Predicted model as a PDB file, atoms N, CA, C, CB and O in Angstrom, pLDDT in the B-factor column:
MODEL        1                                                                  
ATOM      1  N   MET A   1       0.802 -15.949   2.914  1.00 86.00           N  
ATOM      2  CA  MET A   1       0.390 -15.017   2.861  1.00 86.00           C  
ATOM      3  C   MET A   1       1.316 -13.734   2.635  1.00 86.00           C  
ATOM      4  CB  MET A   1      -0.262 -15.099   3.765  1.00 86.00           C  
ATOM      5  O   MET A   1       2.499 -14.012   2.832  1.00 86.00           O  
ATOM      6  N   THR A   2       1.068 -12.250   2.232  1.00 91.00           N  
ATOM      7  CA  THR A   2       1.985 -11.664   1.873  1.00 91.00           C  
ATOM      8  C   THR A   2       1.578 -10.493   2.720  1.00 91.00           C  
ATOM      9  CB  THR A   2       2.193 -11.598   0.446  1.00 91.00           C  
ATOM     10  O   THR A   2       0.419 -10.086   2.799  1.00 91.00           O  
ATOM     11  N   SER A   3       2.802  -9.882   3.462  1.00 94.00           N  
ATOM     12  CA  SER A   3       2.905  -8.883   4.741  1.00 94.00           C  
ATOM     13  C   SER A   3       3.250  -7.682   4.001  1.00 94.00           C  
ATOM     14  CB  SER A   3       4.102  -9.265   5.995  1.00 94.00           C  
ATOM     15  O   SER A   3       4.289  -7.613   3.344  1.00 94.00           O  
ATOM     16  N   TRP A   4       2.165  -6.456   4.112  1.00 95.00           N  
ATOM     17  CA  TRP A   4       2.649  -5.200   3.583  1.00 95.00           C  
ATOM     18  C   TRP A   4       4.048  -4.822   4.485  1.00 95.00           C  
ATOM     19  CB  TRP A   4       1.391  -4.006   3.712  1.00 95.00           C  
ATOM     20  O   TRP A   4       5.036  -4.459   3.846  1.00 95.00           O  
ATOM     21  N   ARG A   5       4.092  -4.868   5.287  1.00 95.00           N  
ATOM     22  CA  ARG A   5       5.628  -4.454   6.305  1.00 95.00           C  
ATOM     23  C   ARG A   5       6.630  -5.064   5.636  1.00 95.00           C  
ATOM     24  CB  ARG A   5       5.758  -5.083   8.031  1.00 95.00           C  
ATOM     25  O   ARG A   5       7.679  -4.447   5.452  1.00 95.00           O  
ATOM     26  N   GLU A   6       6.486  -6.203   5.227  1.00 94.00           N  
ATOM     27  CA  GLU A   6       7.792  -6.965   4.699  1.00 94.00           C  
ATOM     28  C   GLU A   6       8.100  -6.469   3.091  1.00 94.00           C  
ATOM     29  CB  GLU A   6       7.501  -8.794   4.756  1.00 94.00           C  
ATOM     30  O   GLU A   6       9.178  -6.291   2.523  1.00 94.00           O  
ATOM     31  N   LEU A   7       6.842  -6.338   2.649  1.00 92.00           N  
ATOM     32  CA  LEU A   7       6.958  -5.575   1.242  1.00 92.00           C  
ATOM     33  C   LEU A   7       7.464  -4.204   1.305  1.00 92.00           C  
ATOM     34  CB  LEU A   7       5.598  -5.464   0.542  1.00 92.00           C  
ATOM     35  O   LEU A   7       8.351  -3.876   0.518  1.00 92.00           O  
ATOM     36  N   GLU A   8       7.003  -3.373   2.147  1.00 94.00           N  
ATOM     37  CA  GLU A   8       7.478  -2.016   2.362  1.00 94.00           C  
ATOM     38  C   GLU A   8       9.098  -2.152   2.554  1.00 94.00           C  
ATOM     39  CB  GLU A   8       6.703  -1.322   3.700  1.00 94.00           C  
ATOM     40  O   GLU A   8       9.992  -1.706   1.835  1.00 94.00           O  
ATOM     41  N   ALA A   9       9.166  -2.791   3.566  1.00 95.00           N  
ATOM     42  CA  ALA A   9      10.583  -2.892   4.263  1.00 95.00           C  
ATOM     43  C   ALA A   9      11.592  -3.284   2.969  1.00 95.00           C  
ATOM     44  CB  ALA A   9      10.608  -4.215   5.624  1.00 95.00           C  
ATOM     45  O   ALA A   9      12.795  -3.025   2.955  1.00 95.00           O  
ATOM     46  N   SER A  10      11.008  -3.822   2.108  1.00 94.00           N  
ATOM     47  CA  SER A  10      11.952  -4.793   0.888  1.00 94.00           C  
ATOM     48  C   SER A  10      12.439  -3.312  -0.194  1.00 94.00           C  
ATOM     49  CB  SER A  10      10.560  -6.393  -0.309  1.00 94.00           C  
ATOM     50  O   SER A  10      13.474  -3.298  -0.860  1.00 94.00           O  
ATOM     51  N   ILE A  11      11.519  -2.274  -0.150  1.00 94.00           N  
ATOM     52  CA  ILE A  11      11.572  -1.219  -1.105  1.00 94.00           C  
ATOM     53  C   ILE A  11      13.030  -0.780  -0.716  1.00 94.00           C  
ATOM     54  CB  ILE A  11      10.329  -0.034  -0.975  1.00 94.00           C  
ATOM     55  O   ILE A  11      13.288  -1.227   0.402  1.00 94.00           O  
ATOM     56  N   PRO A  12      14.169   0.005  -1.293  1.00 96.00           N  
ATOM     57  CA  PRO A  12      14.718   0.761  -1.060  1.00 96.00           C  
ATOM     58  C   PRO A  12      14.093   2.208  -0.955  1.00 96.00           C  
ATOM     59  CB  PRO A  12      15.519   0.526  -1.723  1.00 96.00           C  
ATOM     60  O   PRO A  12      13.314   2.622  -1.814  1.00 96.00           O  
ATOM     61  N   PHE A  13      14.535   3.074   0.313  1.00 95.00           N  
ATOM     62  CA  PHE A  13      13.986   3.975   0.799  1.00 95.00           C  
ATOM     63  C   PHE A  13      13.630   5.155  -0.274  1.00 95.00           C  
ATOM     64  CB  PHE A  13      14.765   4.292   1.846  1.00 95.00           C  
ATOM     65  O   PHE A  13      12.533   5.690  -0.436  1.00 95.00           O  
ATOM     66  N   ASP A  14      14.570   5.355  -0.805  1.00 96.00           N  
ATOM     67  CA  ASP A  14      14.375   6.221  -2.334  1.00 96.00           C  
ATOM     68  C   ASP A  14      13.613   6.035  -3.073  1.00 96.00           C  
ATOM     69  CB  ASP A  14      15.215   6.219  -3.210  1.00 96.00           C  
ATOM     70  O   ASP A  14      13.212   6.952  -3.790  1.00 96.00           O  
ATOM     71  N   GLN A  15      13.136   4.786  -3.171  1.00 96.00           N  
ATOM     72  CA  GLN A  15      11.900   4.189  -4.049  1.00 96.00           C  
ATOM     73  C   GLN A  15      10.776   4.049  -3.835  1.00 96.00           C  
ATOM     74  CB  GLN A  15      11.953   3.197  -4.373  1.00 96.00           C  
ATOM     75  O   GLN A  15       9.955   3.611  -4.640  1.00 96.00           O  
ATOM     76  N   LEU A  16      10.508   4.491  -2.426  1.00 95.00           N  
ATOM     77  CA  LEU A  16       9.138   4.378  -1.415  1.00 95.00           C  
ATOM     78  C   LEU A  16       8.259   5.249  -2.232  1.00 95.00           C  
ATOM     79  CB  LEU A  16       9.293   5.014   0.355  1.00 95.00           C  
ATOM     80  O   LEU A  16       7.250   4.775  -2.755  1.00 95.00           O  
ATOM     81  N   PRO A  17       8.652   6.749  -2.400  1.00 95.00           N  
ATOM     82  CA  PRO A  17       7.531   7.331  -3.037  1.00 95.00           C  
ATOM     83  C   PRO A  17       6.905   7.140  -4.081  1.00 95.00           C  
ATOM     84  CB  PRO A  17       7.658   8.215  -3.173  1.00 95.00           C  
ATOM     85  O   PRO A  17       5.764   7.595  -4.169  1.00 95.00           O  
ATOM     86  N   ALA A  18       7.564   6.314  -5.302  1.00 95.00           N  
ATOM     87  CA  ALA A  18       7.104   5.810  -6.600  1.00 95.00           C  
ATOM     88  C   ALA A  18       6.655   4.466  -6.126  1.00 95.00           C  
ATOM     89  CB  ALA A  18       8.242   5.783  -7.822  1.00 95.00           C  
ATOM     90  O   ALA A  18       5.926   4.089  -7.044  1.00 95.00           O  
ATOM     91  N   PHE A  19       6.670   3.596  -5.285  1.00 95.00           N  
ATOM     92  CA  PHE A  19       6.153   2.583  -4.868  1.00 95.00           C  
ATOM     93  C   PHE A  19       4.633   2.926  -4.355  1.00 95.00           C  
ATOM     94  CB  PHE A  19       7.067   2.036  -3.907  1.00 95.00           C  
ATOM     95  O   PHE A  19       3.635   2.390  -4.836  1.00 95.00           O  
ATOM     96  N   TYR A  20       4.612   3.795  -3.420  1.00 95.00           N  
ATOM     97  CA  TYR A  20       3.155   4.447  -3.039  1.00 95.00           C  
ATOM     98  C   TYR A  20       2.424   4.821  -3.967  1.00 95.00           C  
ATOM     99  CB  TYR A  20       3.158   5.566  -2.280  1.00 95.00           C  
ATOM    100  O   TYR A  20       1.214   4.592  -3.957  1.00 95.00           O  
ATOM    101  N   GLN A  21       3.034   5.472  -4.948  1.00 96.00           N  
ATOM    102  CA  GLN A  21       2.074   6.166  -6.158  1.00 96.00           C  
ATOM    103  C   GLN A  21       2.127   5.171  -6.850  1.00 96.00           C  
ATOM    104  CB  GLN A  21       2.480   7.522  -7.007  1.00 96.00           C  
ATOM    105  O   GLN A  21       0.918   5.220  -7.077  1.00 96.00           O  
ATOM    106  N   LYS A  22       2.526   4.063  -7.547  1.00 95.00           N  
ATOM    107  CA  LYS A  22       2.047   3.008  -8.252  1.00 95.00           C  
ATOM    108  C   LYS A  22       0.979   1.736  -7.426  1.00 95.00           C  
ATOM    109  CB  LYS A  22       3.382   2.427  -8.797  1.00 95.00           C  
ATOM    110  O   LYS A  22       0.269   0.994  -8.104  1.00 95.00           O  
ATOM    111  N   PHE A  23       1.020   1.669  -6.086  1.00 95.00           N  
ATOM    112  CA  PHE A  23       0.160   1.278  -5.563  1.00 95.00           C  
ATOM    113  C   PHE A  23      -1.291   2.147  -5.676  1.00 95.00           C  
ATOM    114  CB  PHE A  23       0.696   1.084  -4.440  1.00 95.00           C  
ATOM    115  O   PHE A  23      -2.331   1.614  -6.063  1.00 95.00           O  
ATOM    116  N   LEU A  24      -1.203   3.473  -5.302  1.00 96.00           N  
ATOM    117  CA  LEU A  24      -2.486   4.161  -5.350  1.00 96.00           C  
ATOM    118  C   LEU A  24      -3.138   3.804  -7.003  1.00 96.00           C  
ATOM    119  CB  LEU A  24      -2.189   5.962  -5.013  1.00 96.00           C  
ATOM    120  O   LEU A  24      -4.298   3.457  -7.227  1.00 96.00           O  
ATOM    121  N   LEU A  25      -2.205   3.970  -7.886  1.00 95.00           N  
ATOM    122  CA  LEU A  25      -2.748   4.005  -9.168  1.00 95.00           C  
ATOM    123  C   LEU A  25      -3.295   2.612  -9.715  1.00 95.00           C  
ATOM    124  CB  LEU A  25      -1.708   4.542 -10.053  1.00 95.00           C  
ATOM    125  O   LEU A  25      -4.006   2.484 -10.712  1.00 95.00           O  
ATOM    126  N   TRP A  26      -2.848   1.611  -8.904  1.00 94.00           N  
ATOM    127  CA  TRP A  26      -3.338   0.269  -9.138  1.00 94.00           C  
ATOM    128  C   TRP A  26      -4.876   0.039  -8.322  1.00 94.00           C  
ATOM    129  CB  TRP A  26      -2.114  -0.813  -8.575  1.00 94.00           C  
ATOM    130  O   TRP A  26      -5.813  -0.695  -8.638  1.00 94.00           O  
ATOM    131  N   ARG A  27      -4.718   1.000  -7.120  1.00 94.00           N  
ATOM    132  CA  ARG A  27      -6.160   0.899  -6.337  1.00 94.00           C  
ATOM    133  C   ARG A  27      -7.370   1.895  -7.226  1.00 94.00           C  
ATOM    134  CB  ARG A  27      -5.924   1.602  -4.503  1.00 94.00           C  
ATOM    135  O   ARG A  27      -8.584   1.887  -7.022  1.00 94.00           O  
ATOM    136  N   GLY A  28      -6.660   2.676  -8.192  1.00 95.00           N  
ATOM    137  CA  GLY A  28      -7.679   3.590  -9.057  1.00 95.00           C  
ATOM    138  C   GLY A  28      -7.325   4.859  -8.794  1.00 95.00           C  
ATOM    139  O   GLY A  28      -7.697   5.683  -9.628  1.00 95.00           O  
ATOM    140  N   LEU A  29      -6.627   5.306  -7.745  1.00 95.00           N  
ATOM    141  CA  LEU A  29      -6.707   6.778  -7.428  1.00 95.00           C  
ATOM    142  C   LEU A  29      -5.531   7.131  -8.418  1.00 95.00           C  
ATOM    143  CB  LEU A  29      -6.475   7.253  -5.688  1.00 95.00           C  
ATOM    144  O   LEU A  29      -4.736   6.349  -8.939  1.00 95.00           O  
ATOM    145  N   ASN A  30      -5.633   8.765  -8.574  1.00 95.00           N  
ATOM    146  CA  ASN A  30      -4.388   9.553  -8.911  1.00 95.00           C  
ATOM    147  C   ASN A  30      -3.255  10.167  -7.925  1.00 95.00           C  
ATOM    148  CB  ASN A  30      -4.866  10.605  -9.560  1.00 95.00           C  
ATOM    149  O   ASN A  30      -3.394  11.221  -7.306  1.00 95.00           O  
ATOM    150  N   PRO A  31      -2.473   9.596  -7.898  1.00 94.00           N  
ATOM    151  CA  PRO A  31      -1.462  10.633  -7.034  1.00 94.00           C  
ATOM    152  C   PRO A  31      -0.745  11.701  -7.103  1.00 94.00           C  
ATOM    153  CB  PRO A  31      -0.696  10.243  -6.703  1.00 94.00           C  
ATOM    154  O   PRO A  31       0.013  12.132  -6.235  1.00 94.00           O  
ATOM    155  N   GLU A  32      -0.988  12.176  -8.210  1.00 92.00           N  
ATOM    156  CA  GLU A  32      -0.047  13.143  -9.389  1.00 92.00           C  
ATOM    157  C   GLU A  32       0.162  14.382  -8.251  1.00 92.00           C  
ATOM    158  CB  GLU A  32      -1.118  13.789 -11.235  1.00 92.00           C  
ATOM    159  O   GLU A  32       1.236  14.669  -7.722  1.00 92.00           O  
ATOM    160  N   ASN A  33      -1.140  15.041  -8.011  1.00 92.00           N  
ATOM    161  CA  ASN A  33      -0.783  16.185  -7.160  1.00 92.00           C  
ATOM    162  C   ASN A  33      -0.647  16.060  -5.736  1.00 92.00           C  
ATOM    163  CB  ASN A  33      -1.666  17.132  -7.330  1.00 92.00           C  
ATOM    164  O   ASN A  33      -0.683  17.173  -5.210  1.00 92.00           O  
ATOM    165  N   MET A  34      -0.501  15.097  -4.895  1.00 94.00           N  
ATOM    166  CA  MET A  34      -0.382  14.881  -3.687  1.00 94.00           C  
ATOM    167  C   MET A  34       1.080  14.785  -3.100  1.00 94.00           C  
ATOM    168  CB  MET A  34      -1.099  13.822  -3.496  1.00 94.00           C  
ATOM    169  O   MET A  34       1.907  14.020  -3.598  1.00 94.00           O  
ATOM    170  N   ASN A  35       1.391  15.675  -1.911  1.00 95.00           N  
ATOM    171  CA  ASN A  35       2.810  15.272  -1.457  1.00 95.00           C  
ATOM    172  C   ASN A  35       2.829  14.041  -0.696  1.00 95.00           C  
ATOM    173  CB  ASN A  35       3.459  16.334  -0.598  1.00 95.00           C  
ATOM    174  O   ASN A  35       1.847  13.348  -0.428  1.00 95.00           O  
ATOM    175  N   LEU A  36       4.185  13.805  -0.332  1.00 93.00           N  
ATOM    176  CA  LEU A  36       4.554  12.339   0.006  1.00 93.00           C  
ATOM    177  C   LEU A  36       3.400  12.303   1.271  1.00 93.00           C  
ATOM    178  CB  LEU A  36       6.460  12.026   0.507  1.00 93.00           C  
ATOM    179  O   LEU A  36       2.635  11.342   1.190  1.00 93.00           O  
ATOM    180  N   ARG A  37       3.186  13.176   2.368  1.00 95.00           N  
ATOM    181  CA  ARG A  37       2.583  12.979   3.474  1.00 95.00           C  
ATOM    182  C   ARG A  37       1.371  12.473   3.075  1.00 95.00           C  
ATOM    183  CB  ARG A  37       2.523  14.063   4.281  1.00 95.00           C  
ATOM    184  O   ARG A  37       0.935  11.451   3.605  1.00 95.00           O  
ATOM    185  N   ARG A  38       0.658  13.151   2.056  1.00 97.00           N  
ATOM    186  CA  ARG A  38      -0.852  12.737   1.857  1.00 97.00           C  
ATOM    187  C   ARG A  38      -0.725  11.521   1.087  1.00 97.00           C  
ATOM    188  CB  ARG A  38      -1.823  13.853   1.060  1.00 97.00           C  
ATOM    189  O   ARG A  38      -1.700  10.772   1.145  1.00 97.00           O  
ATOM    190  N   THR A  39       0.425  11.089   0.255  1.00 97.00           N  
ATOM    191  CA  THR A  39       0.335   9.851  -0.194  1.00 97.00           C  
ATOM    192  C   THR A  39       0.264   8.671   0.610  1.00 97.00           C  
ATOM    193  CB  THR A  39       1.212   9.725  -0.895  1.00 97.00           C  
ATOM    194  O   THR A  39      -0.440   7.678   0.430  1.00 97.00           O  
ATOM    195  N   GLN A  40       1.264   8.961   1.720  1.00 95.00           N  
ATOM    196  CA  GLN A  40       1.407   8.161   2.673  1.00 95.00           C  
ATOM    197  C   GLN A  40       0.046   7.920   3.267  1.00 95.00           C  
ATOM    198  CB  GLN A  40       2.367   8.641   3.547  1.00 95.00           C  
ATOM    199  O   GLN A  40      -0.309   6.742   3.243  1.00 95.00           O  
ATOM    200  N   GLN A  41      -0.709   8.703   3.744  1.00 97.00           N  
ATOM    201  CA  GLN A  41      -1.922   8.899   4.245  1.00 97.00           C  
ATOM    202  C   GLN A  41      -2.819   8.157   3.235  1.00 97.00           C  
ATOM    203  CB  GLN A  41      -2.227  10.388   4.447  1.00 97.00           C  
ATOM    204  O   GLN A  41      -3.326   7.144   3.716  1.00 97.00           O  
ATOM    205  N   ARG A  42      -3.043   8.337   2.341  1.00 98.00           N  
ATOM    206  CA  ARG A  42      -4.116   7.614   1.301  1.00 98.00           C  
ATOM    207  C   ARG A  42      -3.655   6.493   1.074  1.00 98.00           C  
ATOM    208  CB  ARG A  42      -4.392   8.229  -0.061  1.00 98.00           C  
ATOM    209  O   ARG A  42      -4.564   5.706   0.812  1.00 98.00           O  
ATOM    210  N   VAL A  43      -2.220   5.842   1.039  1.00 97.00           N  
ATOM    211  CA  VAL A  43      -1.787   4.287   0.635  1.00 97.00           C  
ATOM    212  C   VAL A  43      -2.543   3.496   2.044  1.00 97.00           C  
ATOM    213  CB  VAL A  43       0.331   4.009   0.527  1.00 97.00           C  
ATOM    214  O   VAL A  43      -3.271   2.525   1.836  1.00 97.00           O  
ATOM    215  N   TYR A  44      -2.308   3.988   3.453  1.00 97.00           N  
ATOM    216  CA  TYR A  44      -2.899   3.464   4.327  1.00 97.00           C  
ATOM    217  C   TYR A  44      -4.512   3.723   4.634  1.00 97.00           C  
ATOM    218  CB  TYR A  44      -2.136   3.742   5.240  1.00 97.00           C  
ATOM    219  O   TYR A  44      -4.980   2.979   5.495  1.00 97.00           O  
ATOM    220  N   ALA A  45      -5.114   4.364   4.236  1.00 98.00           N  
ATOM    221  CA  ALA A  45      -6.093   4.548   3.838  1.00 98.00           C  
ATOM    222  C   ALA A  45      -6.999   3.501   2.856  1.00 98.00           C  
ATOM    223  CB  ALA A  45      -5.811   5.569   3.448  1.00 98.00           C  
ATOM    224  O   ALA A  45      -8.135   3.077   3.068  1.00 98.00           O  
ATOM    225  N   GLU A  46      -6.279   3.286   1.938  1.00 97.00           N  
ATOM    226  CA  GLU A  46      -6.588   2.168   1.027  1.00 97.00           C  
ATOM    227  C   GLU A  46      -6.425   0.667   1.430  1.00 97.00           C  
ATOM    228  CB  GLU A  46      -5.792   2.358  -0.084  1.00 97.00           C  
ATOM    229  O   GLU A  46      -6.938  -0.340   0.942  1.00 97.00           O  
ATOM    230  N   LEU A  47      -5.505   0.833   2.529  1.00 97.00           N  
ATOM    231  CA  LEU A  47      -5.086  -0.687   3.036  1.00 97.00           C  
ATOM    232  C   LEU A  47      -6.131  -0.690   3.959  1.00 97.00           C  
ATOM    233  CB  LEU A  47      -3.466  -1.015   3.753  1.00 97.00           C  
ATOM    234  O   LEU A  47      -6.540  -1.850   3.919  1.00 97.00           O  
ATOM    235  N   ASN A  48      -6.874  -0.008   4.850  1.00 97.00           N  
ATOM    236  CA  ASN A  48      -8.004  -0.241   5.931  1.00 97.00           C  
ATOM    237  C   ASN A  48      -8.867  -0.282   4.956  1.00 97.00           C  
ATOM    238  CB  ASN A  48      -8.338   0.833   7.163  1.00 97.00           C  
ATOM    239  O   ASN A  48      -9.498  -1.327   5.114  1.00 97.00           O  
ATOM    240  N   GLN A  49      -9.355   0.426   3.777  1.00 97.00           N  
ATOM    241  CA  GLN A  49     -10.775  -0.191   2.862  1.00 97.00           C  
ATOM    242  C   GLN A  49     -10.387  -1.531   2.587  1.00 97.00           C  
ATOM    243  CB  GLN A  49     -11.176   0.618   1.242  1.00 97.00           C  
ATOM    244  O   GLN A  49     -11.159  -2.268   3.201  1.00 97.00           O  
ATOM    245  N   MET A  50      -9.428  -2.279   1.858  1.00 95.00           N  
ATOM    246  CA  MET A  50      -8.889  -3.319   1.385  1.00 95.00           C  
ATOM    247  C   MET A  50      -9.316  -4.608   2.613  1.00 95.00           C  
ATOM    248  CB  MET A  50      -7.252  -2.945   1.116  1.00 95.00           C  
ATOM    249  O   MET A  50      -9.822  -5.667   2.243  1.00 95.00           O  
ATOM    250  N   VAL A  51      -8.949  -4.238   4.448  1.00 96.00           N  
ATOM    251  CA  VAL A  51      -9.380  -4.885   4.970  1.00 96.00           C  
ATOM    252  C   VAL A  51     -11.118  -4.836   5.062  1.00 96.00           C  
ATOM    253  CB  VAL A  51      -8.636  -4.773   5.885  1.00 96.00           C  
ATOM    254  O   VAL A  51     -11.781  -5.858   5.239  1.00 96.00           O  
ATOM    255  N   LEU A  52     -11.500  -3.966   4.965  1.00 96.00           N  
ATOM    256  CA  LEU A  52     -13.107  -3.512   4.965  1.00 96.00           C  
ATOM    257  C   LEU A  52     -13.932  -4.195   3.580  1.00 96.00           C  
ATOM    258  CB  LEU A  52     -13.207  -1.586   4.856  1.00 96.00           C  
ATOM    259  O   LEU A  52     -15.136  -4.434   3.482  1.00 96.00           O  
ATOM    260  N   GLU A  53     -13.027  -4.377   2.733  1.00 94.00           N  
ATOM    261  CA  GLU A  53     -13.602  -5.001   1.394  1.00 94.00           C  
ATOM    262  C   GLU A  53     -13.513  -6.735   1.414  1.00 94.00           C  
ATOM    263  CB  GLU A  53     -12.616  -4.355   0.010  1.00 94.00           C  
ATOM    264  O   GLU A  53     -14.151  -7.448   0.640  1.00 94.00           O  
ATOM    265  N   GLY A  54     -12.476  -7.286   2.589  1.00 93.00           N  
ATOM    266  CA  GLY A  54     -12.317  -8.488   2.471  1.00 93.00           C  
ATOM    267  C   GLY A  54     -10.915  -8.928   1.704  1.00 93.00           C  
ATOM    268  O   GLY A  54     -10.619 -10.122   1.651  1.00 93.00           O  
ATOM    269  N   LYS A  55     -10.100  -7.960   1.139  1.00 93.00           N  
ATOM    270  CA  LYS A  55      -9.146  -8.188   0.362  1.00 93.00           C  
ATOM    271  C   LYS A  55      -8.103  -8.268   0.857  1.00 93.00           C  
ATOM    272  CB  LYS A  55      -9.067  -7.526  -0.441  1.00 93.00           C  
ATOM    273  O   LYS A  55      -7.128  -8.364   0.111  1.00 93.00           O  
ATOM    274  N   ALA A  56      -7.882  -8.257   2.560  1.00 95.00           N  
ATOM    275  CA  ALA A  56      -6.690  -7.995   3.182  1.00 95.00           C  
ATOM    276  C   ALA A  56      -7.142  -7.989   4.986  1.00 95.00           C  
ATOM    277  CB  ALA A  56      -6.040  -6.433   2.486  1.00 95.00           C  
ATOM    278  O   ALA A  56      -8.146  -7.386   5.365  1.00 95.00           O  
ATOM    279  N   THR A  57      -6.326  -8.671   5.850  1.00 97.00           N  
ATOM    280  CA  THR A  57      -6.482  -8.638   7.092  1.00 97.00           C  
ATOM    281  C   THR A  57      -5.524  -7.839   7.811  1.00 97.00           C  
ATOM    282  CB  THR A  57      -6.524  -9.810   7.499  1.00 97.00           C  
ATOM    283  O   THR A  57      -4.354  -7.712   7.449  1.00 97.00           O  
ATOM    284  N   LYS A  58      -6.067  -7.260   8.913  1.00 97.00           N  
ATOM    285  CA  LYS A  58      -4.790  -6.227   9.964  1.00 97.00           C  
ATOM    286  C   LYS A  58      -4.689  -7.033  11.007  1.00 97.00           C  
ATOM    287  CB  LYS A  58      -5.241  -4.490  10.657  1.00 97.00           C  
ATOM    288  O   LYS A  58      -5.687  -7.619  11.427  1.00 97.00           O  
ATOM    289  N   GLU A  59      -3.306  -7.201  11.654  1.00 96.00           N  
ATOM    290  CA  GLU A  59      -2.932  -8.099  12.509  1.00 96.00           C  
ATOM    291  C   GLU A  59      -1.775  -6.783  13.085  1.00 96.00           C  
ATOM    292  CB  GLU A  59      -2.388  -9.771  11.790  1.00 96.00           C  
ATOM    293  O   GLU A  59      -0.708  -6.455  12.566  1.00 96.00           O  
ATOM    294  N   GLY A  60      -2.343  -6.303  14.140  1.00 96.00           N  
ATOM    295  CA  GLY A  60      -1.387  -5.180  14.740  1.00 96.00           C  
ATOM    296  C   GLY A  60      -1.141  -4.429  13.863  1.00 96.00           C  
ATOM    297  O   GLY A  60      -2.171  -4.036  13.315  1.00 96.00           O  
ATOM    298  N   GLU A  61      -0.113  -3.970  13.395  1.00 94.00           N  
ATOM    299  CA  GLU A  61       0.275  -2.835  12.767  1.00 94.00           C  
ATOM    300  C   GLU A  61       0.463  -3.055  11.215  1.00 94.00           C  
ATOM    301  CB  GLU A  61       1.502  -2.354  13.424  1.00 94.00           C  
ATOM    302  O   GLU A  61       0.479  -2.105  10.432  1.00 94.00           O  
ATOM    303  N   ASP A  62       0.606  -4.396  10.814  1.00 97.00           N  
ATOM    304  CA  ASP A  62       0.548  -4.954   9.437  1.00 97.00           C  
ATOM    305  C   ASP A  62      -0.602  -5.559   8.583  1.00 97.00           C  
ATOM    306  CB  ASP A  62       1.344  -5.838   9.470  1.00 97.00           C  
ATOM    307  O   ASP A  62      -1.578  -6.074   9.129  1.00 97.00           O  
ATOM    308  N   TYR A  63      -0.493  -5.499   7.481  1.00 97.00           N  
ATOM    309  CA  TYR A  63      -1.490  -5.751   6.903  1.00 97.00           C  
ATOM    310  C   TYR A  63      -1.504  -7.030   5.880  1.00 97.00           C  
ATOM    311  CB  TYR A  63      -1.769  -4.614   6.387  1.00 97.00           C  
ATOM    312  O   TYR A  63      -0.662  -7.030   4.983  1.00 97.00           O  
ATOM    313  N   LEU A  64      -2.433  -8.129   5.978  1.00 96.00           N  
ATOM    314  CA  LEU A  64      -1.800  -9.478   5.453  1.00 96.00           C  
ATOM    315  C   LEU A  64      -2.648  -9.611   4.257  1.00 96.00           C  
ATOM    316  CB  LEU A  64      -1.880 -10.874   6.517  1.00 96.00           C  
ATOM    317  O   LEU A  64      -3.803  -9.193   4.346  1.00 96.00           O  
ATOM    318  N   PHE A  65      -2.245 -10.131   3.151  1.00 92.00           N  
ATOM    319  CA  PHE A  65      -2.780 -10.763   1.949  1.00 92.00           C  
ATOM    320  C   PHE A  65      -2.938 -12.258   1.619  1.00 92.00           C  
ATOM    321  CB  PHE A  65      -2.072 -10.321   1.036  1.00 92.00           C  
ATOM    322  O   PHE A  65      -1.966 -12.974   1.860  1.00 92.00           O  
ATOM    323  N   SER A  66      -3.825 -12.705   1.201  1.00 83.00           N  
ATOM    324  CA  SER A  66      -4.057 -14.102   0.973  1.00 83.00           C  
ATOM    325  C   SER A  66      -3.262 -14.516  -0.231  1.00 83.00           C  
ATOM    326  CB  SER A  66      -5.544 -14.404   0.792  1.00 83.00           C  
ATOM    327  O   SER A  66      -2.962 -15.698  -0.396  1.00 83.00           O  
ATOM    328  N   GLY A  67      -2.887 -13.505  -1.139  1.00 78.00           N  
ATOM    329  CA  GLY A  67      -2.116 -13.745  -2.162  1.00 78.00           C  
ATOM    330  C   GLY A  67      -1.266 -12.766  -2.411  1.00 78.00           C  
ATOM    331  O   GLY A  67      -1.314 -11.777  -1.680  1.00 78.00           O  
ATOM    332  N   PRO A  68      -0.336 -12.821  -3.457  1.00 75.00           N  
ATOM    333  CA  PRO A  68       0.502 -12.017  -3.843  1.00 75.00           C  
ATOM    334  C   PRO A  68      -0.028 -10.742  -4.356  1.00 75.00           C  
ATOM    335  CB  PRO A  68       1.219 -12.620  -4.657  1.00 75.00           C  
ATOM    336  O   PRO A  68      -1.094 -10.833  -4.966  1.00 75.00           O  
ATOM    337  N   LEU A  69       0.501  -9.558  -4.234  1.00 77.00           N  
ATOM    338  CA  LEU A  69      -0.003  -8.156  -4.886  1.00 77.00           C  
ATOM    339  C   LEU A  69       1.029  -8.029  -6.046  1.00 77.00           C  
ATOM    340  CB  LEU A  69       0.052  -6.694  -3.749  1.00 77.00           C  
ATOM    341  O   LEU A  69       2.246  -8.212  -6.001  1.00 77.00           O  
ATOM    342  N   PRO A  70       0.210  -7.656  -7.138  1.00 76.00           N  
ATOM    343  CA  PRO A  70       1.106  -6.983  -8.558  1.00 76.00           C  
ATOM    344  C   PRO A  70       2.448  -6.704  -8.157  1.00 76.00           C  
ATOM    345  CB  PRO A  70       0.500  -5.432  -9.202  1.00 76.00           C  
ATOM    346  O   PRO A  70       2.818  -6.473  -7.006  1.00 76.00           O  
ATOM    347  N   VAL A  71       3.339  -6.752  -9.470  1.00 67.00           N  
ATOM    348  CA  VAL A  71       4.647  -6.162  -9.108  1.00 67.00           C  
ATOM    349  C   VAL A  71       4.503  -4.599  -9.423  1.00 67.00           C  
ATOM    350  CB  VAL A  71       5.906  -6.882  -9.973  1.00 67.00           C  
ATOM    351  O   VAL A  71       4.076  -4.277 -10.532  1.00 67.00           O  
ATOM    352  N   PHE A  72       4.798  -3.749  -8.613  1.00 67.00           N  
ATOM    353  CA  PHE A  72       4.272  -2.285  -8.994  1.00 67.00           C  
ATOM    354  C   PHE A  72       5.776  -1.674  -9.214  1.00 67.00           C  
ATOM    355  CB  PHE A  72       3.211  -1.383  -7.620  1.00 67.00           C  
ATOM    356  O   PHE A  72       5.923  -0.496  -9.540  1.00 67.00           O  
TER     357      PHE A  72                                                      
ENDMDL                                                                          
END                                                                             
């Protein structure tokens, strides 16, 4: 299982905004005009959507994926 929290923690802090943007692009959204707060909110909305779609599960504050996520 791939843990979102572990993946997120492995990204250097200054690279998180770009990571979030690439994740949203992968999900089919355009984060170009979103500020950082809105981008983060949208990422977590997409993670919740992935749970609803059966593509992830939520355990506490973490999201788990049965397989690896694409390299962003």
